[in-house]
Residue frames as qw, qx, qy, qz and C-alpha x, y, z in Angstrom:
[[0.285, -0.540, 0.507, 0.608, 22.27, -9.77, 9.20],
 [0.666, 0.606, -0.084, -0.426, 21.84, -9.37, 5.47],
 [0.873, 0.042, 0.406, 0.267, 23.14, -12.06, 3.16],
 [0.258, -0.422, 0.455, 0.741, 25.89, -11.26, 0.71],
 [0.606, 0.663, 0.426, -0.109, 24.61, -10.12, -2.69],
 [0.587, 0.307, 0.312, 0.681, 26.03, -9.03, -6.01],
 [0.166, -0.350, -0.088, 0.918, 26.86, -5.36, -6.25],
 [0.170, -0.096, -0.495, -0.846, 24.67, -4.85, -9.31],
 [0.387, -0.487, -0.770, -0.142, 21.81, -6.61, -7.52],
 [0.299, -0.479, -0.459, 0.686, 22.24, -4.25, -4.57],
 [0.010, 0.186, -0.152, -0.971, 21.83, -1.22, -6.83],
 [0.334, -0.242, -0.653, -0.635, 18.73, -2.61, -8.50],
 [0.413, -0.475, -0.760, 0.164, 17.21, -3.65, -5.15],
 [0.219, -0.513, -0.328, 0.762, 17.58, -0.08, -3.91],
 [0.378, 0.813, 0.442, 0.035, 15.99, 1.31, -7.09],
 [0.242, -0.747, 0.238, 0.571, 19.21, 3.15, -7.96],
 [0.296, 0.554, -0.574, -0.524, 19.91, 1.58, -11.35],
 [0.962, 0.170, 0.014, -0.214, 18.99, -1.43, -13.44],
 [0.814, -0.283, 0.373, 0.344, 21.76, -3.99, -13.93],
 [0.622, 0.536, 0.278, 0.498, 22.38, -2.60, -17.41],
 [0.006, -0.944, 0.007, -0.330, 22.53, 0.97, -16.08],
 [0.674, -0.697, 0.217, 0.115, 24.83, -0.16, -13.29],
 [0.826, 0.072, 0.267, 0.492, 27.43, -1.45, -15.73],
 [0.336, 0.764, 0.118, 0.538, 27.58, 2.04, -17.23],
 [0.400, -0.890, 0.108, -0.188, 28.03, 3.60, -13.77],
 [0.849, -0.381, 0.247, 0.270, 30.81, 1.13, -13.08],
 [0.704, 0.371, 0.225, 0.563, 32.64, 1.93, -16.33],
 [0.098, 0.853, 0.054, 0.510, 32.39, 5.63, -15.53],
 [0.473, 0.130, -0.565, 0.664, 34.09, 5.06, -12.16],
 [0.329, -0.514, 0.000, -0.792, 31.13, 6.47, -10.24],
 [0.860, -0.415, -0.187, -0.230, 30.82, 3.53, -7.84],
 [0.209, 0.533, -0.710, 0.409, 33.08, 2.73, -4.88],
 [0.854, -0.399, -0.300, -0.144, 33.05, -0.03, -2.28],
 [0.760, -0.568, -0.024, 0.316, 35.05, 0.46, 0.92],
 [0.189, -0.830, 0.256, 0.459, 37.08, 3.20, -0.76],
 [0.290, -0.265, 0.749, 0.534, 37.98, 1.26, -3.91],
 [0.596, 0.380, -0.209, -0.676, 36.45, 1.22, -7.38],
 [0.758, -0.026, 0.646, -0.086, 35.26, -2.34, -8.05],
 [0.032, -0.339, 0.728, 0.595, 36.32, -4.11, -11.22],
 [0.171, -0.176, -0.893, -0.377, 33.23, -6.27, -11.72],
 [0.499, -0.312, -0.119, -0.800, 29.48, -5.88, -11.35],
 [0.830, -0.258, -0.455, -0.193, 29.16, -9.31, -9.69],
 [0.219, 0.357, -0.648, 0.636, 31.36, -8.37, -6.72],
 [0.562, -0.516, -0.646, -0.022, 29.83, -9.92, -3.58],
 [0.014, 0.429, -0.323, 0.843, 29.09, -7.41, -0.83],
 [0.259, -0.474, -0.766, 0.349, 27.48, -7.34, 2.59],
 [0.024, 0.672, 0.329, 0.663, 25.00, -4.46, 2.20],
 [0.521, -0.817, -0.223, -0.103, 24.77, -3.87, 5.95],
 [0.702, -0.559, 0.098, 0.429, 28.53, -3.74, 6.60],
 [0.570, 0.135, 0.322, 0.744, 30.28, -2.63, 3.44],
 [0.034, 0.694, 0.116, -0.710, 30.46, 1.08, 2.64],
 [0.473, 0.407, 0.639, 0.450, 28.98, 1.64, -0.82],
 [0.017, -0.611, -0.044, 0.790, 29.15, 5.00, -2.60],
 [0.482, 0.591, 0.535, 0.363, 27.65, 6.49, -5.73],
 [0.253, 0.753, 0.089, 0.600, 29.19, 9.77, -6.93],
 [0.230, 0.349, -0.491, 0.764, 30.78, 10.19, -3.52],
 [0.550, -0.341, 0.193, -0.738, 27.54, 9.76, -1.56],
 [0.077, -0.125, 0.969, -0.200, 27.16, 6.75, 0.69],
 [0.589, -0.156, -0.498, -0.617, 24.17, 4.55, -0.09],
 [0.431, -0.214, 0.686, -0.545, 22.20, 3.26, 2.88],
 [0.180, -0.035, -0.951, -0.248, 20.66, -0.19, 2.64],
 [0.609, -0.039, 0.185, -0.770, 16.87, -0.46, 2.69],
 [0.233, -0.091, 0.968, -0.026, 16.07, -4.10, 3.42],
 [0.281, 0.508, 0.812, -0.051, 12.39, -3.83, 2.55],
 [0.007, 0.121, 0.372, 0.920, 10.35, -1.82, 0.09],
 [0.149, 0.563, 0.685, -0.437, 7.02, -0.10, 0.76],
 [0.065, 0.128, 0.491, 0.859, 4.95, 1.32, -2.10],
 [0.361, 0.460, 0.456, -0.671, 1.75, 3.33, -2.25],
 [0.108, 0.163, 0.774, 0.603, -0.42, 2.37, -5.22],
 [0.437, 0.287, 0.200, -0.828, -3.53, 4.24, -6.35],
 [0.305, 0.112, 0.928, 0.181, -5.48, 1.25, -7.64],
 [0.382, 0.103, -0.314, -0.863, -7.85, 1.80, -10.56],
 [0.788, 0.115, 0.347, -0.496, -11.14, -0.02, -11.06],
 [0.877, 0.405, -0.166, -0.199, -10.85, -3.42, -12.75],
 [0.401, 0.538, -0.695, 0.259, -7.48, -4.40, -11.26],
 [0.857, -0.393, -0.317, -0.098, -7.27, -7.33, -8.83],
 [0.285, -0.787, 0.482, -0.260, -5.35, -7.24, -5.56],
 [0.977, -0.091, 0.184, 0.060, -3.21, -10.31, -6.22],
 [0.372, -0.616, 0.535, 0.443, 0.38, -11.15, -7.06],
 [0.005, 0.192, -0.787, -0.587, -0.59, -12.97, -10.25],
 [0.622, 0.398, 0.506, -0.446, -3.65, -13.76, -12.33],
 [0.458, 0.050, 0.731, 0.503, -3.75, -15.49, -15.71],
 [0.214, 0.613, 0.657, 0.383, -6.69, -13.51, -17.06],
 [0.118, -0.949, -0.269, -0.114, -6.79, -10.17, -15.23],
 [0.339, 0.629, -0.306, 0.629, -4.40, -7.30, -14.56],
 [0.674, -0.520, -0.434, 0.297, -3.02, -7.31, -11.02],
 [0.238, -0.967, 0.027, 0.089, -1.72, -4.56, -8.77],
 [0.634, -0.449, 0.411, 0.477, 1.84, -5.81, -9.37],
 [0.575, 0.461, 0.476, 0.481, 1.39, -5.28, -13.10],
 [0.069, 0.959, 0.186, 0.204, 1.12, -1.55, -12.34],
 [0.564, -0.720, 0.175, 0.363, 4.48, -1.31, -10.55],
 [0.482, 0.830, -0.274, -0.052, 7.02, 0.41, -12.82],
 [0.884, 0.211, -0.315, 0.274, 10.24, -1.47, -13.51],
 [0.281, 0.547, -0.431, 0.660, 12.37, 0.97, -11.52],
 [0.467, -0.452, 0.390, -0.652, 10.29, 0.31, -8.38],
 [0.927, -0.064, -0.252, -0.272, 9.72, -3.41, -8.80],
 [0.088, -0.528, 0.808, -0.247, 11.35, -5.86, -6.41],
 [0.570, -0.062, -0.802, -0.168, 10.85, -9.64, -6.25],
 [0.299, -0.245, -0.800, 0.459, 8.62, -10.67, -3.35],
 [0.221, -0.027, 0.106, -0.969, 6.26, -7.69, -3.51],
 [0.163, -0.433, -0.876, -0.135, 2.66, -8.38, -2.57],
 [0.265, -0.581, -0.155, -0.754, -0.42, -6.34, -1.59],
 [0.149, -0.055, -0.767, 0.622, -0.74, -5.90, 2.17],
 [0.331, 0.458, 0.547, -0.617, -4.50, -6.14, 2.30],
 [0.244, 0.258, 0.766, 0.536, -6.89, -6.34, -0.60],
 [0.360, 0.354, 0.117, -0.855, -9.38, -4.11, -2.35],
 [0.671, 0.424, 0.595, -0.128, -12.25, -5.50, -4.38],
 [0.521, 0.223, 0.531, 0.630, -11.78, -5.45, -8.15],
 [0.114, 0.741, 0.421, 0.511, -14.15, -2.50, -8.56],
 [0.418, -0.874, -0.137, 0.206, -12.84, -0.56, -5.54],
 [0.526, 0.678, -0.143, 0.494, -10.20, 2.10, -6.15],
 [0.317, -0.898, 0.165, -0.257, -7.59, 3.86, -4.03],
 [0.116, -0.737, 0.636, -0.199, -4.77, 3.14, -1.59],
 [0.990, -0.062, -0.127, 0.020, -3.12, -0.28, -1.74],
 [0.302, -0.786, 0.538, 0.039, 0.11, -0.87, 0.17],
 [0.913, 0.317, -0.247, 0.064, 2.64, -3.05, -1.67],
 [0.284, -0.776, 0.548, -0.130, 5.61, -4.44, 0.22],
 [0.737, 0.233, -0.633, 0.043, 8.02, -7.36, 0.52],
 [0.016, -0.329, 0.691, -0.644, 7.97, -7.11, 4.33],
 [0.543, -0.311, -0.739, -0.250, 5.75, -9.95, 5.53],
 [0.382, -0.317, -0.648, 0.578, 6.23, -9.16, 9.21],
 [0.063, 0.156, 0.116, -0.979, 5.11, -5.55, 8.76],
 [0.434, -0.142, -0.545, -0.703, 2.14, -6.59, 6.63],
 [0.512, -0.352, -0.780, 0.074, 1.02, -9.01, 9.33],
 [0.236, -0.250, -0.474, 0.811, 1.39, -6.25, 11.90],
 [0.225, 0.127, -0.028, -0.966, -0.92, -3.81, 10.13],
 [0.544, -0.095, -0.596, -0.583, -3.42, -6.46, 9.03],
 [0.282, -0.128, -0.889, 0.338, -3.73, -8.21, 12.38],
 [0.364, -0.684, -0.503, -0.384, -7.21, -7.83, 13.91],
 [0.595, -0.551, -0.367, 0.456, -5.47, -7.11, 17.22],
 [0.357, -0.072, 0.060, 0.929, -3.94, -3.93, 15.78],
 [0.162, 0.789, 0.564, -0.183, -7.25, -2.51, 14.52],
 [0.254, -0.204, 0.277, 0.904, -5.48, -0.24, 12.02],
 [0.394, 0.644, 0.370, -0.542, -8.10, 2.17, 10.70],
 [0.314, 0.147, 0.655, 0.671, -8.97, 2.15, 7.00],
 [0.223, 0.574, 0.268, -0.741, -10.83, 5.18, 5.64],
 [0.317, 0.296, 0.758, 0.487, -13.02, 5.14, 2.54],
 [0.326, 0.316, 0.016, -0.891, -15.14, 7.49, 0.48],
 [0.247, 0.284, 0.914, 0.153, -18.29, 5.86, -0.87],
 [0.332, 0.027, -0.241, -0.912, -20.95, 7.16, -3.25],
 [0.249, 0.227, 0.889, -0.311, -24.37, 5.89, -2.16],
 [0.012, -0.399, -0.723, -0.564, -27.73, 5.65, -3.89],
 [0.328, -0.776, -0.355, -0.405, -29.30, 7.90, -1.29],
 [0.083, -0.684, 0.403, -0.602, -28.67, 9.84, 1.93],
 [0.488, -0.098, -0.804, 0.326, -27.90, 8.22, 5.26],
 [0.480, -0.737, -0.250, -0.405, -29.99, 8.75, 8.36],
 [0.243, -0.659, 0.537, -0.467, -28.99, 9.35, 11.96],
 [0.908, -0.188, 0.275, -0.254, -30.20, 5.82, 12.61],
 [0.885, 0.398, -0.163, 0.176, -27.73, 4.46, 10.05],
 [0.222, 0.696, -0.483, 0.483, -24.86, 6.40, 11.65],
 [0.581, -0.492, 0.466, -0.452, -25.87, 4.98, 15.03],
 [0.990, 0.069, 0.073, -0.098, -25.98, 1.45, 13.59],
 [0.667, 0.566, -0.352, 0.332, -22.42, 1.86, 12.26],
 [0.064, -0.647, 0.533, -0.542, -21.15, 3.07, 15.65],
 [0.786, -0.304, 0.374, -0.387, -22.87, 0.20, 17.44],
 [0.230, -0.280, 0.905, 0.224, -21.70, -2.40, 14.93],
 [0.652, 0.241, -0.244, -0.676, -23.82, -3.31, 11.91],
 [0.613, -0.043, 0.783, -0.097, -25.25, -6.82, 11.88],
 [0.211, 0.299, -0.662, -0.654, -25.01, -8.20, 8.35],
 [0.771, 0.048, -0.182, -0.608, -27.67, -10.30, 6.67],
 [0.727, 0.122, -0.675, 0.035, -25.73, -13.49, 7.45],
 [0.727, -0.631, -0.271, -0.018, -25.84, -12.66, 11.16],
 [0.676, 0.004, -0.208, 0.707, -22.23, -11.46, 11.53],
 [0.190, -0.958, -0.196, 0.085, -21.88, -8.33, 13.65],
 [0.574, 0.567, -0.138, 0.575, -19.14, -5.93, 12.53],
 [0.471, -0.294, -0.338, 0.760, -16.86, -3.98, 14.82],
 [0.040, 0.861, 0.291, -0.415, -17.94, -0.39, 15.51],
 [0.476, 0.243, 0.374, 0.758, -17.38, 1.84, 12.48],
 [0.002, 0.630, 0.230, -0.741, -18.02, 5.48, 11.66],
 [0.342, 0.461, 0.610, 0.546, -19.89, 7.06, 8.78],
 [0.016, 0.689, 0.238, -0.684, -20.54, 10.71, 7.97],
 [0.542, 0.733, 0.372, 0.173, -21.71, 12.61, 4.92],
 [0.436, -0.399, 0.176, 0.787, -19.01, 14.71, 3.26],
 [0.108, 0.125, -0.401, -0.901, -21.04, 15.80, 0.22],
 [0.495, 0.366, 0.597, -0.515, -24.84, 15.97, 0.05],
 [0.345, 0.320, -0.518, -0.714, -26.89, 15.20, -3.03],
 [0.876, 0.078, -0.115, -0.462, -29.04, 12.57, -4.66],
 [0.928, 0.077, -0.291, 0.220, -25.97, 10.33, -4.59],
 [0.319, -0.910, 0.238, -0.122, -24.13, 11.59, -1.52],
 [0.615, 0.407, -0.581, 0.344, -20.48, 10.91, -0.74],
 [0.713, -0.676, 0.041, -0.183, -19.89, 9.48, 2.71],
 [0.239, 0.599, -0.711, 0.282, -16.70, 8.84, 4.65],
 [0.922, -0.308, -0.130, -0.195, -16.45, 5.49, 6.39],
 [0.039, 0.643, -0.718, 0.263, -13.81, 4.38, 8.88],
 [0.946, -0.128, -0.242, -0.174, -13.38, 0.65, 9.52],
 [0.279, -0.676, 0.667, -0.143, -11.13, -1.36, 11.80],
 [0.652, -0.041, 0.756, 0.044, -11.57, -4.70, 10.02],
 [0.288, 0.465, -0.507, -0.666, -11.78, -5.90, 6.44],
 [0.603, 0.169, 0.768, -0.136, -14.33, -8.62, 5.82],
 [0.293, 0.184, 0.737, 0.581, -15.28, -9.63, 2.28],
 [0.050, -0.529, -0.488, -0.692, -17.26, -6.79, 0.58],
 [0.273, -0.397, -0.671, 0.563, -17.76, -5.41, 4.09],
 [0.083, 0.268, 0.102, -0.954, -18.74, -1.82, 3.29],
 [0.390, -0.048, -0.575, -0.717, -21.16, -2.91, 0.57],
 [0.459, -0.323, -0.827, -0.006, -22.70, -5.45, 2.95],
 [0.181, -0.357, -0.526, 0.751, -22.94, -2.93, 5.78],
 [0.217, 0.152, -0.148, -0.953, -24.62, -0.41, 3.50],
 [0.443, -0.155, -0.733, -0.491, -27.04, -3.06, 2.23],
 [0.357, -0.355, -0.803, 0.321, -27.95, -4.00, 5.80],
 [0.041, -0.459, -0.342, 0.819, -28.91, -0.35, 6.30],
 [0.454, 0.704, 0.522, -0.164, -30.93, -0.14, 3.09],
 [0.193, 0.869, -0.236, -0.390, -28.34, 1.57, 0.90],
 [0.899, 0.303, 0.191, 0.251, -26.38, 0.54, -2.21],
 [0.385, -0.645, 0.316, 0.579, -22.74, 1.51, -2.80],
 [0.650, 0.749, 0.080, -0.098, -22.28, 2.97, -6.28],
 [0.638, 0.567, -0.353, 0.383, -18.51, 3.46, -6.01],
 [0.740, -0.664, 0.003, 0.109, -15.88, 3.02, -3.33],
 [0.531, 0.652, -0.328, 0.431, -12.38, 4.41, -2.81],
 [0.738, -0.507, -0.225, 0.384, -9.89, 3.84, 0.01],
 [0.206, 0.898, -0.061, 0.385, -8.32, 7.19, 0.88],
 [0.157, -0.730, 0.524, -0.411, -6.33, 6.40, 4.02],
 [0.853, -0.130, -0.493, 0.111, -4.61, 3.58, 5.92],
 [0.584, -0.373, -0.370, 0.619, -3.78, 4.24, 9.55],
 [0.107, -0.822, -0.137, 0.543, -2.61, 7.84, 9.63],
 [0.267, -0.278, 0.553, 0.739, -1.31, 7.87, 6.03],
 [0.542, 0.622, 0.254, -0.505, -3.50, 9.48, 3.36],
 [0.706, 0.390, 0.461, 0.370, -3.47, 8.54, -0.31],
 [0.269, -0.331, 0.199, 0.882, -1.32, 11.14, -2.07],
 [0.448, 0.705, 0.379, -0.398, -3.82, 13.40, -3.90],
 [0.252, 0.749, -0.411, -0.454, -1.22, 13.99, -6.63],
 [0.276, -0.210, 0.917, 0.197, -0.79, 10.27, -7.34],
 [0.567, 0.192, -0.334, -0.728, -2.84, 9.43, -10.46],
 [0.906, -0.007, 0.295, -0.303, -4.92, 6.27, -10.76],
 [0.931, 0.318, -0.072, 0.163, -2.53, 3.46, -11.62],
 [0.236, 0.784, -0.414, 0.399, 0.35, 5.49, -10.17],
 [0.888, -0.320, -0.253, 0.212, 2.86, 4.09, -7.69],
 [0.128, 0.818, -0.352, 0.435, 5.41, 5.71, -5.36],
 [0.631, -0.001, -0.640, 0.438, 7.95, 4.58, -2.78],
 [0.483, -0.828, -0.195, -0.209, 7.19, 5.46, 0.83],
 [0.224, 0.607, -0.520, 0.558, 9.63, 7.05, 3.24],
 [0.356, -0.080, -0.812, 0.455, 10.29, 5.95, 6.82],
 [0.188, 0.085, 0.375, -0.904, 8.03, 8.70, 8.17],
 [0.619, 0.021, -0.359, -0.698, 5.24, 7.40, 5.93],
 [0.575, -0.042, -0.817, 0.021, 5.64, 3.88, 7.28],
 [0.122, -0.098, -0.681, 0.715, 5.26, 5.18, 10.83],
 [0.415, 0.063, 0.042, -0.907, 2.03, 6.96, 9.83],
 [0.598, -0.039, -0.692, -0.403, 0.60, 3.64, 8.69],
 [0.447, -0.181, -0.808, 0.339, 0.72, 2.49, 12.31],
 [0.103, 0.080, 0.357, -0.925, -1.19, 5.53, 13.52],
 [0.509, -0.022, -0.235, -0.828, -4.91, 6.14, 13.50],
 [0.233, -0.070, -0.968, 0.061, -5.94, 3.13, 15.55],
 [0.116, 0.485, 0.678, -0.540, -8.99, 4.98, 16.83],
 [0.288, 0.732, 0.568, 0.243, -11.80, 6.78, 15.13],
 [0.259, 0.100, 0.035, 0.960, -11.39, 10.34, 13.98]]
C-alpha cells in the first residue's frame, strides 16, 4: 500500500507538473480528487485509492520510474561524484525523481543504454547472475576477429587473471581495418569486453551498449538523451535470456 503524500508531490512524482506548475493547475480548477476540486496543494492523498483527475482524465499511479539513458563518453555511472558528471546529471528536471540510480554500470568511456530506476527490487532482478539477462554491445576493434576467437567466446574466454567468463557470442557486423563487432554477454565483470578482447589479441577502440534483454536502445534518442519507459518496455528488459 502506498503511503499518503501531498497532492502536489503526487503530480511531480508522476512527471505531470512541477510543484510550481501544479499550483497554476489548481487555480485553474483543472484538478479534482474524488470528484471535488481541492483547495490546497498540500492535500494528503492515498495515490493507490483516491481518484485523481487532470482535465477530466483519471491519473493512474506509477509507483516506480524507469528511464532509458543514452550515455555519452566521459560520464560516470554513479549517483553522485564530486569531480565528474554522472548519469543522473543528464536526467531532465521533468523526469527526475529522488532515489533514481543506474541499474548496472557502463565504464566512463563506454556509451549507450543505461537503465535508471528507483525500483531496487527490479534492478536486482535484472542484474542477478541467476537471471543471465543478455546485454548486447557494438565494439570497434583494432583488427578483424578469427573463427578461433568466435569459438573462444562461445566456449568462455579465460582472462589473463585466470577467470573464465560465461559463454558469450561475437560476430562481425561491419568489415574493415577497424571492424565493428556485436557481442552478447550474460554477465558484467569489470572491463569485461575489453579484457576478453585482449585475451584474444584484440584491442577495443570504442564500445557501445545497444540492448538490454529484449529492449533495444532507441535509435532516435541522442547521446545524453533520456526517456521514460512504458510497461511493455519493462517487460522486454526481462526477455532475451539466451543468445540470438
